[in-house]
Each structure stands twice: as structure tokens, then as C-alpha cells.
Backbone as JSON, one array per atom type, in Angstrom:
{
  "sequence": "MIAALTLLLLIAQAPQPTSSDGWTAAGWRALRAGAAEEASADFAQALRLNGANPLALLGAGSAANVRGRTDDARLYLTRALREQPSLTAASRLLGEILHRAADLNGYPKDILTVVLIRRNSSAT",
  "N": [[0.63, -1.33, 0.33], [2.37, 1.13, 0.65], [4.1, 1.34, -0.87], [2.4, 1.34, -3.41], [1.25, 4.26, -2.87], [3.68, 5.95, -2.67], [4.46, 5.57, -5.26], [2.44, 6.76, -7.09], [2.65, 9.39, -5.84], [5.26, 10.11, -6.67], [4.77, 10.01, -9.4], [2.67, 12.16, -10.16], [4.61, 14.2, -9.39], [6.04, 14.28, -11.47], [7.81, 16.32, -14.22], [5.85, 18.29, -16.5], [5.89, 17.44, -19.82], [7.88, 19.2, -22.32], [8.03, 19.54, -25.11], [6.58, 19.12, -28.04], [6.5, 16.42, -28.83], [6.61, 15.13, -26.39], [4.45, 15.65, -25.06], [2.6, 14.44, -26.63], [3.46, 11.93, -26.45], [2.75, 11.78, -23.64], [0.02, 11.75, -23.96], [-0.66, 9.9, -25.5], [-0.22, 7.72, -23.5], [-1.92, 8.39, -21.3], [-4.19, 7.95, -23.2], [-4.03, 4.88, -23.56], [-4.34, 4.34, -20.6], [-6.84, 4.88, -20.51], [-7.77, 7.57, -20.01], [-9.35, 9.67, -21.44], [-10.16, 12.06, -21.51], [-8.39, 13.68, -20.68], [-6.21, 12.94, -22.3], [-6.97, 13.99, -24.81], [-6.36, 16.6, -23.76], [-3.5, 16.56, -23.15], [-2.93, 16.38, -26.37], [-3.9, 18.21, -27.32], [-2.42, 19.95, -26.43], [0.12, 19.44, -27.28], [-0.18, 19.93, -30.11], [-0.74, 22.64, -30.04], [2.06, 23.25, -30.01], [3.22, 22.16, -32.47], [1.38, 22.14, -35.03], [1.75, 20.46, -36.69], [2.38, 17.95, -36.28], [2.16, 14.55, -36.79], [1.76, 12.02, -35.36], [0.32, 13.2, -33.12], [-1.55, 14.34, -34.29], [-3.12, 12.21, -35.11], [-3.48, 10.83, -32.52], [-4.78, 12.57, -31.22], [-7.53, 12.54, -32.89], [-7.85, 9.76, -32.41], [-8.39, 10.05, -29.39], [-10.79, 11.63, -29.47], [-12.53, 10.29, -31.18], [-12.81, 8.07, -29.35], [-13.86, 9.64, -27.38], [-16.56, 9.7, -28.78], [-16.69, 11.61, -30.32], [-16.89, 11.96, -33.35], [-16.99, 13.86, -35.78], [-14.71, 15.43, -35.03], [-12.78, 13.6, -34.59], [-12.62, 12.88, -37.27], [-11.77, 15.42, -38.82], [-9.25, 15.5, -37.73], [-7.93, 13.12, -38.39], [-7.75, 13.08, -40.84], [-6.19, 15.21, -41.41], [-3.93, 13.9, -39.99], [-3.28, 12.6, -41.88], [-2.86, 14.13, -44.22], [-0.28, 15.12, -43.47], [1.1, 13.16, -42.94], [0.95, 10.86, -45.16], [1.48, 7.79, -44.87], [0.77, 7.12, -43.0], [-0.63, 4.53, -41.53], [-2.24, 3.53, -39.55], [-3.93, 5.88, -38.87], [-5.41, 5.72, -41.77], [-6.66, 3.67, -41.41], [-8.53, 3.84, -38.97], [-10.1, 5.97, -39.53], [-11.16, 5.27, -41.8], [-12.75, 3.13, -40.51], [-14.2, 4.65, -38.98], [-15.55, 5.91, -40.7], [-17.06, 3.88, -42.35], [-18.74, 2.83, -39.77], [-20.48, 5.19, -39.26], [-21.82, 4.77, -41.57], [-21.73, 6.77, -43.66], [-22.3, 7.63, -46.82], [-21.91, 9.58, -48.37], [-19.51, 10.84, -47.26], [-17.84, 9.53, -47.14], [-16.73, 8.24, -49.75], [-15.31, 10.97, -50.55], [-13.4, 11.86, -48.35], [-11.89, 9.07, -48.7], [-10.91, 9.38, -50.99], [-9.86, 11.43, -50.74], [-7.44, 10.79, -48.94], [-6.04, 8.29, -51.02], [-5.59, 10.36, -52.94], [-3.53, 11.93, -51.55], [-1.71, 10.07, -50.74], [-0.99, 9.22, -53.1], [0.35, 11.35, -54.17], [2.54, 11.93, -52.54], [4.01, 10.0, -52.84], [4.81, 10.38, -55.62], [6.74, 12.13, -55.32]],
  "CA": [[0.12, 0.06, -0.01], [2.88, 2.49, 0.73], [4.66, 1.5, -2.14], [1.73, 2.63, -4.44], [1.19, 5.63, -2.44], [4.7, 6.3, -3.22], [4.29, 5.52, -7.0], [1.32, 8.05, -7.14], [3.29, 10.95, -5.31], [6.05, 10.26, -7.94], [3.98, 10.3, -10.86], [2.22, 13.37, -9.89], [5.52, 15.24, -9.27], [6.91, 14.28, -12.24], [7.71, 17.49, -14.8], [5.28, 17.89, -17.28], [6.65, 17.55, -21.05], [8.13, 20.65, -22.49], [7.67, 19.6, -26.53], [5.27, 18.7, -28.73], [6.73, 14.94, -28.82], [6.66, 14.94, -24.94], [3.02, 15.82, -24.78], [1.92, 13.51, -27.46], [3.71, 10.67, -25.66], [1.87, 11.84, -22.47], [-1.4, 11.57, -24.58], [-0.77, 8.24, -25.76], [-0.19, 6.99, -21.87], [-3.15, 8.75, -20.86], [-5.08, 6.94, -23.59], [-3.71, 3.53, -23.17], [-5.11, 4.15, -19.04], [-8.48, 5.06, -20.37], [-8.36, 8.96, -19.64], [-9.89, 10.3, -22.83], [-10.02, 13.73, -21.8], [-6.77, 13.79, -20.25], [-5.43, 12.21, -23.91], [-7.24, 14.85, -25.53], [-5.92, 17.66, -23.31], [-2.15, 16.1, -24.11], [-2.73, 16.16, -27.48], [-4.4, 19.49, -27.81], [-0.9, 20.7, -26.1], [1.0, 18.96, -28.47], [-0.38, 20.54, -31.26], [-0.34, 23.81, -30.0], [3.83, 23.32, -30.18], [3.71, 21.79, -33.45], [0.39, 21.8, -35.45], [1.99, 19.49, -38.2], [2.8, 16.52, -35.87], [1.29, 13.64, -37.56], [1.2, 10.93, -34.19], [-0.29, 13.92, -32.06], [-2.94, 14.34, -34.88], [-3.24, 10.45, -34.76], [-3.56, 10.71, -31.36], [-6.02, 13.5, -31.02], [-8.2, 12.22, -33.67], [-7.93, 8.49, -31.45], [-9.13, 10.48, -28.15], [-11.9, 12.37, -30.11], [-13.26, 8.85, -31.25], [-13.09, 7.54, -27.9], [-15.01, 10.47, -26.74], [-17.89, 9.81, -29.34], [-16.62, 13.2, -31.36], [-16.24, 11.47, -34.49], [-16.86, 14.79, -36.41], [-13.6, 16.14, -34.86], [-12.05, 12.59, -35.09], [-12.45, 12.76, -38.92], [-10.85, 16.31, -38.94], [-7.61, 15.21, -37.04], [-7.21, 12.07, -38.88], [-7.65, 13.87, -42.3], [-5.01, 16.23, -40.99], [-2.43, 13.35, -39.47], [-2.84, 11.71, -43.42], [-1.87, 15.2, -45.28], [1.22, 15.28, -42.85], [2.13, 11.84, -43.18], [-0.09, 10.06, -46.08], [1.66, 6.44, -44.98], [0.32, 6.55, -41.68], [-1.69, 3.35, -41.44], [-3.45, 3.69, -38.02], [-4.88, 6.72, -39.22], [-6.25, 5.32, -42.52], [-7.98, 2.41, -40.96], [-9.37, 4.51, -38.09], [-10.71, 6.86, -40.13], [-12.09, 4.01, -42.44], [-13.48, 2.43, -39.43], [-15.3, 5.56, -38.47], [-16.72, 6.4, -41.63], [-18.1, 2.53, -42.12], [-19.52, 2.66, -38.55], [-21.47, 6.14, -39.55], [-22.5, 4.87, -42.83], [-21.58, 7.95, -44.51], [-21.91, 7.36, -47.84], [-21.54, 10.75, -48.83], [-18.25, 11.45, -46.62], [-16.88, 8.13, -47.41], [-15.66, 8.48, -50.96], [-14.65, 12.3, -50.47], [-12.55, 11.26, -47.39], [-11.15, 7.91, -48.94], [-10.61, 9.99, -52.19], [-8.57, 12.59, -50.13], [-6.05, 10.08, -48.47], [-5.5, 8.24, -51.98], [-4.27, 11.6, -53.69], [-2.24, 12.37, -50.56], [-0.62, 8.87, -50.6], [-0.36, 9.16, -54.56], [1.21, 12.98, -54.71], [3.36, 11.81, -52.17], [4.85, 8.74, -53.62], [5.34, 10.4, -56.99], [7.75, 12.65, -55.14]],
  "C": [[0.78, 1.17, 0.15], [3.63, 2.43, -0.32], [3.94, 2.27, -3.48], [1.29, 3.84, -3.99], [2.48, 6.46, -2.98], [4.87, 6.35, -4.65], [3.46, 6.75, -7.21], [2.0, 9.18, -7.06], [4.23, 11.14, -6.28], [5.91, 10.68, -9.29], [3.47, 11.96, -11.1], [3.13, 14.17, -9.52], [6.27, 15.33, -10.41], [6.91, 15.44, -13.29], [6.47, 17.25, -15.85], [6.17, 18.18, -18.72], [6.82, 18.98, -21.36], [8.23, 20.66, -24.29], [6.82, 18.77, -27.06], [5.01, 16.87, -28.92], [6.7, 14.31, -27.46], [5.13, 14.89, -24.56], [2.35, 14.65, -25.57], [2.67, 11.89, -26.82], [2.92, 10.47, -24.31], [0.54, 11.32, -22.86], [-1.81, 10.4, -24.66], [-0.87, 7.4, -24.23], [-1.41, 7.38, -21.39], [-4.27, 7.86, -21.51], [-5.24, 5.47, -23.53], [-4.15, 3.27, -21.34], [-6.22, 4.39, -19.41], [-8.94, 6.28, -20.06], [-8.38, 9.73, -20.61], [-9.36, 11.49, -22.97], [-9.21, 14.18, -21.1], [-5.71, 13.45, -21.64], [-5.56, 13.95, -24.28], [-6.45, 16.42, -25.02], [-4.36, 17.62, -23.85], [-2.06, 16.71, -25.38], [-2.8, 17.47, -28.08], [-2.84, 20.33, -27.68], [0.42, 20.45, -26.85], [1.13, 19.37, -29.68], [-0.36, 22.04, -31.47], [1.22, 24.31, -30.39], [3.91, 22.89, -31.45], [2.37, 21.16, -34.11], [0.33, 20.8, -36.4], [2.63, 18.01, -38.03], [1.64, 15.52, -35.89], [0.52, 12.74, -36.23], [0.61, 12.34, -33.47], [-1.83, 14.14, -32.81], [-3.67, 13.29, -34.74], [-3.86, 10.37, -33.32], [-5.07, 11.47, -30.64], [-7.54, 13.02, -31.73], [-8.81, 10.56, -32.56], [-8.8, 8.73, -30.27], [-10.42, 10.91, -28.57], [-12.72, 11.13, -30.59], [-13.54, 8.17, -30.26], [-13.88, 8.4, -27.46], [-16.22, 10.42, -27.46], [-17.87, 11.0, -30.19], [-16.08, 12.6, -32.71], [-15.98, 12.57, -35.75], [-15.52, 15.37, -36.71], [-12.07, 14.95, -34.98], [-11.15, 12.74, -36.75], [-11.63, 13.97, -39.35], [-9.32, 15.94, -38.57], [-6.98, 14.1, -37.46], [-7.16, 12.31, -40.06], [-6.04, 14.66, -42.23], [-3.7, 15.33, -40.84], [-2.43, 12.74, -41.12], [-2.3, 12.92, -44.18], [-0.71, 15.41, -44.73], [1.76, 14.13, -43.32], [1.56, 10.54, -43.74], [0.41, 8.06, -45.66], [1.7, 6.27, -43.75], [-1.02, 5.68, -41.4], [-2.72, 3.37, -40.59], [-4.72, 4.9, -38.38], [-5.78, 6.54, -40.51], [-7.29, 4.65, -42.29], [-8.88, 3.17, -39.78], [-10.49, 5.1, -38.8], [-11.57, 6.09, -41.15], [-13.12, 3.38, -41.67], [-14.56, 3.16, -38.77], [-16.44, 5.88, -39.53], [-17.45, 5.07, -42.12], [-19.04, 2.77, -41.07], [-20.82, 4.02, -38.87], [-22.15, 5.91, -41.0], [-22.47, 5.68, -43.95], [-21.05, 7.69, -46.09], [-21.62, 8.5, -48.92], [-19.94, 11.01, -48.19], [-17.3, 10.7, -46.99], [-15.89, 8.36, -48.76], [-14.85, 9.9, -50.82], [-13.31, 12.05, -49.37], [-11.23, 10.31, -48.04], [-10.15, 8.69, -50.13], [-9.26, 11.1, -51.71], [-7.34, 11.99, -49.7], [-5.61, 9.08, -50.1], [-5.0, 9.22, -52.87], [-3.69, 12.07, -53.09], [-1.05, 11.38, -50.71], [0.0, 8.82, -52.39], [0.61, 10.32, -55.28], [2.61, 12.42, -53.86], [4.45, 10.68, -52.36], [5.17, 9.07, -54.87], [6.65, 11.6, -56.7], [9.38, 12.31, -54.97]]
}
């Protein structure tokens, strides 16, 4: 019991991240722990420091999805794919979200965007 309390105190006293990558890592830890609200805040801080961080965008999209905010998730995931077209996790999650929503109008547009982004990135 004392060891667990000591560990909690050490975690609470840990310094906050100072970089986009640090906040992104904190966001993924929070998301894995089931703390979607905290993860969202961490990813938002990462994106304030670097709005083009594809892993922070993927994390923000994942956290938004867990929180039921599918419109936000779609936006974050599309942005992640614009930054890093080869980010398969973003493609898969975006496809799952669109499939679940049975969005027959948005699905082709978003998937076409992903295909065009990937095609353009492989041409350079």
C-alpha cells in the first residue's frame, strides 16, 4: 500500500513535457490508461507546439473517437494523413469511423483525399 502511494506521488510530481513529442507521448499514455479527456488535453498541447505533428494528430483523432466526437476525429485523422500519408493507423481508423457512420457521402470524399495524398507523396 505504501509503495503504491509512493509511486502515485512520484507520478504526480513528474515534470510536465516541454515539447510536442513529449506531450504526444503523455497523450498516448493517458489514452492507454483509459483517460480520454486527459489524452485530449495532452494532444491539444502537443498540437499547440507543433500543429503538423502527425502522431499528435492521430492521437487527437483517436481520443476524439473514444469520446464519441466523430466529426473531430475525422478532421484530425485527415490532417494526420495530409502530414504523413503513410500513417496506416490513421487510414484504418478513419475508414472504421466512416464505415460505422455509414457516411456514403463523406466516405468517398475522405478516402479519395487519402488516395490522392498518398499518390502525390509517392510521386515526389
